[in-house]
C-alpha positions in Angstrom: -325.9 -146.3 -63.8 -326.4 -144.3 -60.6 -325.1 -145.8 -57.4 -327.3 -145.6 -54.4 -325.8 -146.0 -50.9 -327.7 -146.2 -47.6 -325.9 -144.4 -44.8 -326.6 -145.6 -41.3 -325.6 -144.2 -38.0 -322.7 -146.1 -36.4 -323.7 -148.3 -33.5 -322.7 -147.8 -29.9 -319.0 -147.9 -29.6 -318.5 -147.7 -33.4 -317.3 -144.2 -33.8 -316.4 -144.7 -37.4 -318.8 -147.5 -38.5 -318.7 -151.2 -37.9 -315.6 -152.7 -36.4 -315.4 -155.5 -33.8 -318.1 -158.0 -34.1 -318.6 -157.0 -37.8 -315.1 -157.7 -39.0 -315.9 -159.6 -42.2 -316.8 -157.6 -45.3 -319.5 -160.1 -46.4 -321.4 -159.5 -43.1 -323.3 -156.6 -44.6 -325.7 -156.7 -47.5 -326.0 -154.7 -50.7 -328.4 -151.9 -51.3 -326.5 -150.8 -54.4 -328.4 -151.5 -57.6 -326.0 -152.4 -60.4 -325.8 -154.6 -63.4 -324.3 -158.1 -63.1 -320.6 -157.8 -63.9 -319.1 -160.1 -66.5 -318.1 -163.4 -64.9 -314.5 -163.2 -66.2 -314.0 -159.5 -65.4 -313.2 -158.7 -69.0 -314.8 -155.9 -71.1 -317.3 -156.5 -73.9 -314.6 -157.2 -76.4 -314.0 -160.5 -74.7 -311.5 -162.2 -72.5 -308.0 -162.6 -73.9 -308.2 -159.7 -76.4 -306.6 -157.1 -74.2 -303.3 -157.1 -72.3 -304.7 -157.3 -68.7 -307.5 -159.9 -69.5 -305.8 -162.8 -67.6 -305.2 -160.7 -64.5 -308.8 -159.3 -64.7 -310.1 -162.8 -64.9 -308.0 -163.9 -61.9 -309.3 -160.8 -60.0 -312.9 -161.7 -60.8 -312.4 -165.3 -59.7 -310.8 -164.1 -56.4 -313.9 -161.9 -55.8 -316.4 -164.7 -56.8 -314.8 -167.3 -54.6 -314.7 -164.9 -51.6 -310.9 -165.0 -51.4 -311.1 -161.2 -51.0 -313.6 -161.3 -48.1 -310.9 -160.0 -45.8 -311.2 -159.0 -42.2 -311.5 -155.3 -41.8 -308.5 -153.3 -40.5 -308.6 -152.8 -36.7 -311.1 -155.7 -36.1 -308.5 -158.0 -34.4 -307.3 -159.8 -37.6 -305.4 -157.1 -39.5 -302.3 -159.4 -39.7 -304.5 -162.0 -41.4 -305.7 -159.4 -43.8 -302.2 -158.3 -44.7 -301.0 -161.9 -45.0 -303.6 -162.6 -47.8 -302.5 -159.4 -49.7 -298.8 -160.4 -49.3 -299.6 -163.9 -50.7 -301.4 -162.4 -53.6 -298.5 -160.1 -54.3 -296.2 -163.1 -54.3 -298.4 -164.6 -57.1 -298.9 -161.5 -59.2 -298.3 -157.9 -58.2 -300.9 -156.6 -60.6 -303.5 -158.9 -59.2 -302.5 -157.8 -55.7 -302.9 -154.1 -56.7 -306.5 -154.8 -57.8 -307.2 -156.9 -54.7 -305.8 -154.3 -52.4 -308.0 -151.6 -54.0 -311.1 -153.8 -53.8 -310.5 -154.6 -50.1 -309.7 -151.0 -49.3 -312.9 -149.8 -51.0 -315.0 -152.2 -48.9 -313.2 -151.1 -45.7 -313.8 -147.4 -46.5 -317.6 -148.1 -47.1 -317.8 -149.9 -43.8 -315.8 -147.3 -41.8 -317.7 -144.4 -43.1 -321.0 -146.0 -41.9 -322.2 -147.3 -45.2 -323.8 -150.5 -43.9 -324.4 -151.9 -47.4 -321.8 -154.1 -49.0 -321.5 -154.5 -52.7 -323.6 -156.9 -54.7 -322.2 -160.4 -55.0 -319.5 -160.5 -57.6 -319.0 -156.8 -58.0 -315.4 -155.5 -58.2 -314.4 -152.3 -56.5 -311.4 -150.0 -56.5 -310.2 -146.7 -55.1 -309.2 -144.0 -57.6 -307.8 -141.3 -55.4 -304.6 -140.1 -57.1 -304.5 -136.4 -57.5 -301.4 -135.5 -59.6 -300.7 -132.0 -60.8 -302.7 -130.7 -63.7 -306.4 -130.9 -64.7 -308.4 -133.5 -62.7 -311.9 -134.6 -61.8 -314.5 -132.0 -60.9 -317.8 -132.6 -59.0 -320.8 -130.4 -59.3 -324.2 -130.6 -57.6 -327.3 -130.4 -59.7 -331.0 -130.8 -59.2 -330.5 -134.5 -60.1 -327.7 -135.1 -57.7 -323.9 -135.0 -58.0 -322.2 -135.2 -61.4 -318.5 -135.8 -62.2 -316.6 -134.4 -65.2 -313.0 -134.5 -66.2 -310.2 -137.0 -66.3 -308.9 -139.2 -63.5 -305.4 -140.5 -63.8 -303.9 -143.8 -62.4 -307.2 -145.7 -62.3 -306.2 -149.3 -61.7 -308.7 -151.8 -63.0 -310.0 -149.2 -65.4 -311.7 -151.9 -67.6 -312.3 -154.6 -65.1 -314.0 -152.9 -62.1 -317.8 -152.7 -61.8 -317.7 -149.8 -59.3 -315.1 -147.3 -57.9 -314.6 -144.9 -55.1 -313.3 -141.7 -56.7 -312.0 -138.5 -55.3 -313.0 -135.3 -57.0 -312.8 -131.5 -56.4 -316.2 -130.2 -55.2 -317.3 -126.7 -54.3 -316.9 -127.6 -50.6 -313.6 -129.4 -50.9 -312.2 -132.7 -52.1 -314.8 -135.4 -51.8 -315.1 -139.1 -52.2 -317.8 -140.5 -54.5 -319.1 -143.9 -55.5 -319.7 -144.5 -59.2 -320.6 -147.4 -61.4 -318.2 -147.9 -64.3 -320.6 -148.6 -67.1 -320.6 -145.1 -68.5 -316.9 -144.3 -68.1 -314.3 -144.0 -70.9 -310.9 -145.5 -70.2 -308.2 -143.9 -72.4 -306.4 -146.5 -74.5 -302.6 -146.2 -74.4 -302.5 -144.1 -71.3 -300.3 -146.7 -69.5 -297.6 -147.7 -72.1 -295.2 -148.9 -69.5 -294.2 -152.5 -68.9 -294.3 -152.5 -65.1 -297.7 -153.1 -63.7 -299.2 -153.3 -67.2 -301.6 -156.0 -66.1 -303.1 -153.8 -63.4 -304.8 -151.9 -66.3 -304.0 -148.6 -64.7 -305.4 -146.1 -67.3 -306.6 -142.6 -67.4 -310.4 -142.5 -67.3 -312.6 -139.8 -68.7 -315.9 -138.8 -66.9 -318.6 -136.9 -68.7 -321.7 -136.0 -66.6 -321.3 -139.2 -64.7 -323.8 -139.6 -61.8 -322.1 -140.2 -58.4 -323.1 -140.7 -54.8 -321.0 -138.8 -52.1 -319.5 -141.1 -49.5 -318.9 -139.3 -46.2 -318.1 -135.7 -45.6 -315.6 -133.6 -47.6 -312.9 -134.5 -45.0 -314.3 -138.0 -44.3 -312.0 -139.9 -46.6 -308.6 -138.6 -45.4 -309.7 -137.8 -41.9 -310.7 -141.3 -40.8 -308.3 -143.6 -38.9 -308.6 -146.2 -41.7 -306.8 -143.8 -44.1 -303.6 -144.5 -42.2 -304.4 -148.2 -41.7 -304.9 -148.6 -45.5 -301.7 -146.8 -46.3 -299.8 -149.2 -44.1 -301.6 -152.1 -45.7 -300.2 -151.3 -49.1 -296.8 -152.1 -47.7 -297.9 -155.7 -47.2 -298.2 -156.0 -51.0 -294.7 -154.5 -51.4 -293.4 -157.0 -48.9 -295.1 -159.9 -50.7 -293.5 -158.8 -54.0 -290.1 -158.5 -52.4 -290.4 -161.9 -50.9 -291.1 -163.3 -54.3 -288.0 -161.7 -55.7 -286.0 -163.1 -52.8 -287.3 -166.6 -53.5 -285.5 -166.6 -56.8 -282.2 -166.1 -55.0 -283.1 -168.7 -52.3 -284.0 -171.3 -54.9 -280.8 -170.6 -56.8 -278.6 -170.9 -53.7 -280.3 -174.1 -52.6 -279.9 -175.7 -56.0 -276.2 -175.1 -56.7 -273.0 -173.8 -55.3 -273.9 -170.1 -55.4 -270.5 -168.9 -54.1 -269.8 -166.7 -51.1 -270.9 -163.5 -52.6 -274.3 -164.7 -53.5 -274.7 -166.3 -50.1 -273.7 -163.0 -48.5 -276.5 -161.3 -50.5 -278.9 -164.1 -49.4 -278.0 -163.5 -45.8 -278.7 -159.8 -46.2 -282.0 -160.5 -48.0 -283.0 -162.8 -45.1 -282.4 -160.2 -42.5 -284.2 -157.5 -44.6 -287.3 -159.5 -45.2 -287.6 -160.7 -41.7 -287.2 -157.2 -40.4 -290.0 -156.0 -42.8 -292.3 -158.8 -41.7 -291.7 -158.1 -38.0 -292.5 -154.4 -38.7 -295.7 -155.3 -40.5 -296.8 -157.7 -37.7 -296.1 -155.1 -35.1 -298.1 -152.4 -37.0 -301.0 -154.8 -37.4 -301.1 -155.5 -33.7 -300.9 -151.8 -32.9 -303.8 -151.1 -35.3 -305.9 -153.8 -33.7 -305.1 -152.4 -30.2 -306.2 -148.9 -31.2 -308.5 -149.1 -34.3 -309.9 -145.6 -33.8 -306.4 -144.2 -33.5 -307.1 -142.6 -30.1 -303.4 -142.3 -29.5 -303.0 -140.3 -32.8 -300.1 -142.5 -33.9 -301.7 -143.9 -37.1 -300.1 -141.8 -39.7 -296.7 -141.8 -38.1 -296.9 -145.6 -38.0 -297.9 -145.8 -41.6 -295.1 -143.6 -42.7 -292.6 -145.7 -40.8 -293.7 -149.1 -42.0 -294.1 -147.9 -45.6 -290.6 -146.4 -45.6 -289.1 -149.5 -44.1 -290.8 -151.9 -46.5 -290.0 -149.7 -49.5 -286.3 -149.7 -48.5 -286.4 -153.4 -47.9 -287.9 -154.2 -51.3 -285.4 -151.9 -53.0 -282.6 -153.6 -51.3 -283.9 -157.1 -52.1 -284.1 -156.3 -55.8 -280.7 -154.8 -55.8 -279.0 -157.7 -54.0 -280.8 -160.4 -56.0 -279.7 -158.7 -59.2 -276.1 -158.5 -58.1 -276.1 -162.1 -56.8 -277.6 -163.7 -59.9 -276.7 -161.3 -62.7 -278.7 -161.1 -65.9 -279.8 -164.7 -66.0 -283.2 -164.5 -64.2 -284.0 -161.0 -65.7 -283.4 -162.3 -69.2 -284.7 -165.9 -69.0 -287.2 -166.1 -66.1 -290.4 -164.4 -67.3 -292.1 -164.5 -63.9 -289.0 -163.0 -62.1 -288.4 -160.3 -64.6 -292.1 -159.3 -64.6 -292.1 -159.2 -60.8 -289.0 -156.9 -60.7 -290.6 -154.6 -63.3 -293.9 -154.6 -61.5 -292.4 -154.0 -58.0 -290.2 -151.2 -59.3 -293.4 -149.3 -60.4 -295.5 -150.3 -57.4 -293.0 -149.0 -54.9 -293.4 -145.5 -56.3 -296.6 -145.3 -54.4 -294.1 -144.4 -51.7 -293.1 -140.8 -52.4 -289.5 -141.2 -51.5 -287.8 -138.2 -49.9 -291.1 -136.4 -49.7 -292.5 -139.1 -47.4 -289.3 -139.3 -45.4 -289.4 -135.5 -44.9 -292.9 -135.8 -43.6 -291.8 -138.6 -41.2 -288.8 -136.5 -40.1 -291.1 -133.5 -39.3 -293.4 -135.7 -37.2 -290.5 -137.2 -35.3 -288.9 -133.8 -34.7 -292.2 -132.4 -33.5 -293.2 -135.3 -31.2 -289.9 -136.7 -30.2 -289.1 -140.4 -30.2 -287.1 -143.1 -28.5 -284.6 -145.5 -30.3 
């Protein structure tokens, strides 16, 4: 089904769309016609019959109960927004992945001046990965824009009702809004154990109608691109905190020994440092939501690198402190470690560190 969006001129003082005074996503109303999504978030074959059904149902419930009506980044409550994402990640990293994508999509629509929120109960995501190889192509016809090709790494492939999707267009890479009714997720395209419940599949598009969202540079050129990139780190932090809780519980319940206690001390320092960095980043975003100081991407690279390093250290230390026991006999812990290992690869390791180093070398810094 085609997606129709109404674009409105940002109000006075709202250079990139609604911000302060309109900081709750449910403050705008939908002008997007769409079918009513399944109440449990599962595809037609029924809940419980596919691997990610339970997480899809939890995601749908979080949307229906307004748990994901989060404050927008830069509206004065970014820390609160990230705290909800961290808490969700502590419960289930796959659920947090879907929630983060949904919240990010709504923030993008608001920031780019689309003053129409999704219909009640609709579930959104952002499919913007562009790995090497064939991808998604956009063409403009007399009937509007059409998308063809395959999009990889589409989280919530069978549980979303709508998605914001990047595609190569004649005038550059563009962001489009699509309904998911006519899409074809590719079964078996995510055989991995980690993040399996996020339902991150390849999706095939064949002459799919789409509505452009913003200009060709609007998606990556907006301040919120950096704000959202930093926000993902809140999910990583929440997952790392959950891993650390396993060690904390073990140390509190028995004589863990000096080596495990040393690891617990190091985990405590690492997690507190990561939380302080996230709190500082959230405050800086709220102080400069339009990134007039041009520090948004540098800040995002720093906090992402710090939290990725923290999460990696926490998993390493908890594993050394507790051995194989929790990995082999604690289903929730072992799944959290597997999920977090995959989720952290949204940080591009040395490539991101090299980009950070180049910015620091160019601008200088103080330590």
